N, C-alpha and C positions, 0 to 999 in steps of 0.2 A: 799518404797518411802516416804520421809519426808513431807507428807501433812496431817495435822491434821484438821479434819472437826468436828465442834462443834456438840453436839447431836441434837440441834434444827435446824441444817441446812437443808433447803428444796430445794435449787437450787445451782448448781455449774457447772463450765465449766472447763474441764481438757484438757491440751495439751500434747500429747506424742511426744517426739522427738525420731525418729526411723531412723535406717540405714539399707538399704537392704544388705543382705549377698552376693547377686549376682545381676548382671544386668538382667532386665527382661522386657518383653513387658507388658505395662499397658493397659489392655483392657478397652474401654470406660465405661463399667458398672461394673467395678471391686469393686465398693463400696458394692456390694452384698456379696462379700467374706469377707469384713471387718464386715458387719452386721452379717453374719453367725458366724464369729469367736467370736464376742462380746457376742452374745446370747449363744454360746457354753460355754464361760467362766461363764456366769450367771448360766447355767444349772449345771456345774461342782461344783459350790460353794453353789448354793441356788436353788435346784430343784422347790421348791414351787413358788418362784418369777419368774423363768423361765416359768413355766406353765401359770402363770398370764399374762406374757408378750406375750406369744404365742397365748393364747386362746381368749383374748379380743383385737379385732382388733382396737377398738377405744381408748384403754388405753395404749399408748406407751409413757411414761414419760421420754424419752431420745432422743437424736439425735446423729448422727455421721456425720463426715465430710468425704471428700476424703483426699487424701494426697497432701500437698502443699510443693513446693520446686522446685529446678531446675531439669527439665526433659530433657531427650535426645529425638531426633526424628529420626525414622527409617521408611522409606516407609509410611509416613503419620501416623505412630502410635507413641504414647508416650512411652518412655522408662525410667524405674527406673534405676538409675545409682548406681552401687555398690560403697559403702563407702560414698555416698552423703547423707547429712542430710535432712530428711523430717519431717513435722509436721502433726499430726492427732489429731482432736478434738473429744471429747465425752462430752456431756452435760447431766445433769439430772435435772428434775424439779418436783420430788416428794420426800418426805422424805424417803420413803422405798428404792427407787433406790439410793439415795444419801448415805444412811447408808450402803447399799451393796457395793457401790463404795469405801467408806472408809475402809471397811474390806478387799476388794479385793486388794487395793493398798499395803496392808501389806504382801500379798503373790502373788504378780504379777509375772507372768512367765517372763523369760528372753527375749523371742522372741514372735512376733506375727506370728504364723504359717499360711501362706497363700500359696495357690497352685502355684502362680506365682513367689513368692520369700519370704523367711523368713525375717522378719523385726526385727532386734535387737533393743529392747527398751533401749535407753540410759538414758532417764530422763522423768519425768512427773512434770509438773508445772501447775499453775492456769492460765487458759485462761480467765475465767470470775470469779470475786470474789464470794465466798460462801455467801449466803444470805438467807432470809426468805420472804415469801409472804407479811408478815406484814411490813417488812422493805421496800419492793418495793412500797407498798401502801402509805408509808410516804414520799416518794420521793418528793422533792420540785416541786410545780405545774409548769408545762410547757405549753406554748402556741403553741410550734412547736415540731415536732418529724421528725428527719432525719434518714432514714434507708437505708442500702446498702444490696442488695441481691447478694451475692457473688457466688452462684451457682444457676442454673435454679430453678425457683420457679413457682408454678402453683396451681390452685384451681380446684376442681371438681364442676361442676354446670350442673344439669340435665343430668348427664351421659357423659358430655364432659369436656375438659380442658378449663379453663378460664385463659389466660396468661396476666392478667392485675391486677395491685395492687389497685383496687377500695377500698376506705376507709372502706366501710361496710364489704367486704370480708376479708380485713386485720384484722380488729378488731374482727370480728367474729371468725377468726382463733385463735387469742390470747385469747379471752374471753372464748371459749370453753375449752381450757386447764386451764385457770385460774379457772373456775367453777369446773372443774374435780378434781383439786389437791390442791387448796389453802385453802379449808375449809372456804372461805369467798365468797360464790356465789353472783352473781348479776343477776337481771332479764335481760335476753338477749334482749328481744323485745324492752323494753323501751330505753335501752342504745344504741342499734343499730339504733333505730329511731333518737336518738340524733346525733349519728355519721353521719347518712345520711343527716341530716339538718346542721350540725355544722362543719364538718371536710372538709377542702379544700386541694387541691393539689397546693402548691406553685410553685414547680418546679420539673422536673424529667429528668433523662437521662437513658432511658431504651431501651433494644433490645429484641425482641422476638426470641426464639430459640426452636428447636426441638431436643430432645436428646433420646437415647435409655434408657429405664428404665423398671423394671419388667421382667417377663419371655419372653414375645415376644413383648411387647407393646412399644409405644413411648410417651413421654410427651412433650406437647408444653407449654413452660414456658417463663418467663422473667428474665432478668438479668440487674443489674444496681442500680441506686440510686433515691430516691425520698424524698421530704420534704413535710410534712403535716402541716397544721396550722389550727387554730381555728377562727371562726367568732367572732366578738366583743360580740354578744349576748351569745355565748357559755359559756363564762366565768362566766356568772350569775349562772350557775348550777355547783357549785364547786365539788360536789360529782362525777359528770360525768367527769369533768376535771381532777379530781384526778385519776379516773380509766383510763382515756385516757393516763395519764402520767405513771401510773403503768404498764399498758399493753405494752407501748413502751419499758420500761425497761425489761419486760419479754421476749421480742422478741429474743435476742441473746441466751437465754437459751432454748426456746421451738422451734425456727425456725418458718418458715412461710409456710402455705399451706400443701400439702400432700407429702408423701414419704420422710419426714424429717429423718427417720431412715435409709434411703439409701443414704444420702448425699445431697438430694435436699433441697431447701428452707433455706440454711445456711444464717443467717442474722446477720448484725453488725450495731451498732449504729454509726452514722456519715456518711459522704460522701466519699466513697472509693470503689475501685475495685481491686481485687487481680489479678495480672498478671498470676499466675499459674492457677487460676480458668479459665481464658480465654483460656489457652493452652489446658486444659483438655476439655473444651467445644468445641474447634475446632475438637478434635479427636472424641468426641461424636456425633458432627454434621455430620462429614464425614461418620461414620458408619450408622447413621440414613438415610442419603441421599442415601447411597448404598443399604440399605435394601428397601427403598421406590422404587428405580429404579428397582431392581431385582423383587420386588412384581409385579409391573406393567408389566414387561416382562413375568413373569410366568403366570399371569392372561390371557395374550394374547395367551399363549400356551395351556391353558386349553381347554379341549373339552367342558366342561360346565363352562361358565364364571360367571353365575349368582349365587346368594346365599351366605349367610354369611359363611357357612362352607368352600366353595371353596376359599373365600377371606382369611379366617383364615389359611387354609392349605398353601396357596401360601406365606402368610406373614411369617409363621413358616419356610418354606423352604428357603425363602430369608434371614431370620435371621441366619439360620444355615450356609448357603453358604457364606454370607458376613463375618461372624465371622471366618469361616474356611480360607477364603482368606486373612483375616488379621493376620493369623498365629496361631489361637487357635485350639487345637486338638478337634476331635469329641467327645473324652471321656470327656473332660472338659465341652464342650458345652452341652452334654447330662446331665451331673451332674447339670450344672447350670440351665438348662431348666426343670429339673426334669422329663426327658423323658428316655425310655429305649434306650440303646446305639444302638441296631439293628434299631430301628425306626429312630433315627437321621441319621444313616448311609444310610438307604433306602431313606430318604428324600433328603439327599445331592446328592445321585446318580440320583434320579428322577429329581431333579432340573437341574442338569447338562445335562441330557438327553434332557429336554425340551429346555434349552438354545441352544444346538447344532442343534436342529431340526428347530429352528426359523430362 
């Protein structure tokens, strides 16, 4: 692929144009298979980098998106359409990963091999221009920042999801990545105190959503757009205003919140929403609602309804049953949940038995 990245490049966003070789059901949490395929590519070409990305949970200097493009609909499920063109984004925000991407593009495989459908790679282009942290820091000072969250976005706070783009949480998310990978760290306590006092929400258009994510869990997040602005006094501290501006420019590269390597937290500059993201969201929401309803029913059928273990078992059974009813095979579910096939099969039978007895 004819993309040349300069040796000093530290951040870049790539967009792959892909075509499914057959029509296939697109399961709501399919981004996990894209995540696994991408990391397998890293492992094949650079085992040392792969180990680093796997072992250090906090250091994930890349994001991936879901597929965007025209989807079909069958029985409430999204369908990839054969010969239809789709886009897939990968961003990197460390020099190490960017350098690997540059080498990888020279030996890119012809297809993305996924269990639901092989995707032929037709082309790769720049989604976000290559740049450096120093260049981001020299961006012309801004008094406002408008962001769109085009996939569900969430933060973790005290062990729970926080589905709100409070200024402190937003800029803490970006500053953590900046300090980790830019080589130009800033004191987070003083800057975030300034954010708390100085950054206002001018307007927003947001929806809260709950989607399936992770092995058995769900994420409560938000989707939409927001505009932040600065108080008049805030501009007296130019060094903080400059960091405010730079972190806003960083957002599309690093994403927002957690699980950004699984398609969540995709962020764009400006006020927009992608229709395809909304379509995928509807499918994710349907699965989540089905899992919640089944979990509640299964809990009612438990001989022992109390305890965290009983709740977790019921949720796992509900997840398996909902995904099987959506058309996914038990084998694929077992692989995805990292559970023995026989255990998944037993859970599915037990869940059906409980449902029949109620």
